[in-house]
N, C-alpha and C positions, 0 to 999 in steps of 0.2 A: 579230478577235483581242480577247480580254478579259483583264483581270487577275483572278486568283482571289483568294479571301480571304487566303490565306497571303502572296501577293505584296503585297497592299495593306497588310497588317500590317508586312511587312518594309520597304517603301519609304515608309511614311507620313510620315517626317520630311522627305523631299525632295518628296513629292507635295503637301504643304501650301504649298510655295512657289508663288506665283501664276505664275511664269515656267515652271514645270514641270507641276504638276497631273497629272491622269490622262492627259491627252493627251500630255504630254511623256514620262510613264512608258511609255506604249504605244509611243511612237517608239523609246525605248531598248530595249524588249523586241523590237521588230521589227528592230533594227539588227544589222548584221554588221560586226565590226571585226577586222582582222588586225594582230597585233603581231609585228613582225619582230625577233626576239631576246628570249630570256627571261633577260636579264642585268640589269645595274644599272638601266638605264632601263626595260626591259620589265617587271621585277618589280612596281614600284609601280603602273604602269599596269594590269597584269593584276589586281592586288588590288582597286584602286578601281573599275575599269570593271566587273568582275564583281560587286562589292558594290553598284554603282549599278543593276545590272539590265540591262546590255547583253545582248541575247538570245543572240547567237552570238559567241564569241570564238575566233579562229584564232590559233595560236601556232606560229611556225616557228623552229627552232633545231637545229643539228646537234651541239651540244656536250653534254658530260656535266658534272655538278656536281663542282667541286673545292673543297677547303677554303678556298682563297684567294678564292673567290667570295663567301663567306658574310658578310663584313663589309658588303656593299652589296647583294647579291642576295637580298632578304628573303623571297622566295617559297620559297627552298630552305633546308632545315634540315640540321643536322650529319649526321643519319642518312641523308640523301639523297646523300651522297658516292658518286660512281660511277654514279648514275642519269642517264638522259637528262633534260635540263632540261625538255623539253616534257612528259614524264611526271610529273615532280615538280610542275610548274605546274598541270597538269590535276587532279592529286590535291588540291592546296590549294584550287583553285577549287571543286571539288565539295564540299569540306568547308565552304567559306565560303558558297556560294550554289548549291544544287542545281537552281535554275531556269535556270541558264546552260548552254547547249550549248557544249561545248569541242571544237574540231577541232585536232588536233595534226599537225605536219609535222616529223618528226625528220630533217631534211635541211637542207642549205645552200641559201639562196636563190641562184639563178643565172639566167643569161639564158635558159635553156631552160624553167624552171618558173615564172618570175615572172609572166608575163601570165596563164597558166592559173590560178594561185592567186589573184592580185589580182582577177581578174574576178568572183570569188565574194563579194567584200566591198564594203561601202559606202565605207570609208575605211581608210587604212593608218597605223599608228603605227611610226615609225622608232626601234627600240630597239637599233640596232647601234652598233659602236664603231670602224668602219673606213670609209674613203672609197670603196672600190670598191662596197660594199653600198649606201652612201648614194646614189651616182649611179645605181645600178641601180634602187633604189626610186623615185627621182625620175622617171627616164625611163619606167619601166613605168606609174607613176601618171599621168603626163601623157598617155601614149598611150591610156590607158583613161579619161581625164578623171575621175580620182578624186583627192580631196585627200589629202595625207599630212602628218602632224604630225611635224615634225623636232625632235629633241633632240640636244644635244651636250654633252659634259663634258670638262674638262681641269683636273686638280688641284683648285683651289677655284672654278673658273669654269664656269658652265653657260649654255647657249643654248637657245632654243625659238622656233619659228615654225611657220606653216602655209603650205604650198606647194601649188600646183595648183588653187586655187579659181578660179572664173570671173573673168577680168580681173585676176587676181593673178599675181605672179611665180612662177617655179619655182625650184628650188634652183640651177640653172645660171645664172639671171639674176644671182645674187649671187656664187656661187662657180663661175666659168665652167669651170675645169678642175681635176681633182684634183691635189694635190701629188705629186711623185715619191716613190716608196717610200723611206722613211728620212728624208724632210725633216721630218716632223711625228711626234714620239714618240707612241706609243700609251699608254693608261692603264697597260698592263703596264710600260712603261718610265718614264713620267713620274709615275705614281701618281695616286690620286684619293681624296679624303676620302669616307668611306662614305655620309654623308647627302646629298651633292651629287646623285648620280643619283636619290635619292628625291625631292628637291625638284623637279628637272627633270621626272622621270617623272610627278609629280602635276600639274605645269603642262600636260604633254601630255594627261593624262587629262581635265583641265578643258576643254581645247580640244575634245576629242572630244565630251564631253557637250554643250557649247554648240552645236556644229555639228549634232549629231543632233537636239537639241530646237529648233534654230532660234532661239536666244536669244543676247543679248549681242553682243559684237564680237570676231570671231576675230582671231588674230594674222596677218592677211593683209597682206603688204607691210611687216611689222614684225619685226625680229629682237630678241627680248627677251634681254638679257644679265644674268645674276645673278652678283654677286661675293660669294662666301661669306665672305671674310675681312672685308669691310667691311659686309656685309649691305645691299647697295645694288643696285637694279635700274636699268638704262638701256635705251634703245631705239635701234636703227638702222633708218632707213627703207630699204626695198628696193623699187625701182621695177621694173616689168615691162620687160624689155629687148626692144625690137622686133627687135633683131638676134640674139636668143638662138638658139643652135643647136638647142635643144630645143622651145621654145614660141614662138619669134618669128614674124614675118610670113613668113619663108622658111626654115623649119626644115631643118637639114642632117642631123639624126639621125632615121632612119626605121626602125631596127631596134635591138634591144637588144644592147649590147656590154659585157662586163664590163671596166670601166676598169682593174681590177687586173691583167688580162692584159697591158695596155699597159705598166703600171708594172713588172711582172715582167720584161717583155722588155727594158726599159731597164736595170733593175737587174741582170738576168741577164747582159747583155753587159758591164756594168762589173765584175761580180764573177767573171766566167769565169776570170780569171787569178789568183784568190786561192786558194792551196793551203789545204787543211783537214786537220785531224787529229781523230780521235774521242777521246772521253774515256778510252776503254779504252787506246788507243795512248799517250796522254799519261801515264796511270797507269804503264804499263810503263817509260816513260822516267824518270819520277820514282823508281821503285823501283830503277833501275840507278844513275843519277847525279843525285840531286836537286839538288845545288849547281850543276850545269851547265845546268839547265833554267831559262830566263828566261820568266816568265809575266807579262803585263800585263793587269790588270783595268780595263776602261774604264767600269765602272758608276759611280754616284754614291756619295758617302760613306755616306749612309744605307742604301744597299743593301749596301755592304761590311760595315757594322756588323751587319747581320742574318746574313750568311753570306759566307765567302770561303775560297779555297783557300790552304792554308798555303804560304808562300813566294812568293806572288804579290805584285806591286807595283801599287798603285792609281794610275791616271792617268785620271780621268774625261774623257769626251768633251767636257764643257763647258769644260774647261781645257786640253785637249790641244794646241790651237793655240799656246798660250804655254808649253807644258811638255813638248815632245817631244824636245828636243835631246839629252837624255842616253840616249835609247833606242838601243841599239847597232845598228850597220850591218854588223858583221863576224861576227855569230853569229845563229843562229835564235832568233826571238822569237815566243812564242805569245800570242795575244790572245783574250780572252773577255769576254762581257757576260752578260746573263741567258739569251738564247736564240741569239745569233749575229749579229743584225742590226747592232747598234751597233759591234761589234768589226770586222765586215766594212767598215763605213763608215770606221772609224778607220784600217784598213789602206789603204784607197783614199786617204785624206788623206795618210798618210805616204808613199805612192808618189808623190804629187804633189810631195813635198818631197825627192825624190831617193832614197828607199829602193827597194831592188830586191826580189828574191824570197826574202829571208830572213824575211819576215813570214808567219805561219801562223795561220789562224783555227781556234779550237777549236769544233768542230761541236756545236751544242746548248747551248753555254755552261754556266753554273753550274747551270742547271736539269737538264741531262743528267748533270752530275757528281753532283748530289745523288741523282738517281734510280738511276744505274748504279754509282757508286763509293762514295759516302758517304751511305747512307740516313738516318743520324742527323743530317745537316746540315739546318738549317731551310730549308724551301722557301717561296717567296713568289710 
């Protein structure tokens, strides 16, 4: 394998670095990197790994581009709304660097396809935003003895590490079990400043380049934490756990299982007795007797300020424990959040406080209301 004159011209600024040179650039050209998720974390990694000359980039994502993605998912443009994210990413990579081979997987990573896809790549970049996918990535990477670069974001805080390297810990050594569904809010619920996934995604890309070229010190056994509000970095040491169920001396996990199915089973049993109403059904009730319909919105104030249903009462989940006593027990009360998860949890909390079957969850939350009932309402 050689570099052609066009490639040498393109990569000359990094090839003059003694740590990279022609040898390192050839390693990058020969490398195969899979990016799981073409979202906030995946986008900056996609841009800079393709610009750096990684020869083959795989991108897996089942989602389509939405306008609410665009403040942080910088591979996608306004005109890409409705496109498959992997198609949008491939288009941008080809415009940026035609020397890169792009393989797209417009599907969700799952226990059935993970090993087959991972086997074709040298290392994996975790660009996901949920725990089930993260544990699946870890377990598949450990089984195939491939490193994966972890990235995580929450509001103004980001995390980065490298798991699965020889003698290094895996993700389960530090985060042994995933939290139960609903225990940790997603970025959809908690929010995230747009530049944060960019910062973390670039840290991930930097780790990839170092490992491919065999230079520097990877984040093995170290969790790097970035605080965007104070602009400070700190590290947490992660030791390899000899008793780890995945990579320990006597591993207990020998096949891929999607942890999400376990969480869904737990949450499903808890939520089975929560009655629901569709937004269409709620609209009919409001049209008949608007003053008789009690609606509780459990989102946060900043979400309420962006959009809310007329006549609803705001009671954020963050303050519900101290602020629920005036919710009536003798009439039907309808609860909603953005998509339905937090409102279901709020109903479960109230049932633990003695409420019975007068609490109804609005299916799909305000997102469904904006799409089906009031298309002029701001969507976020």
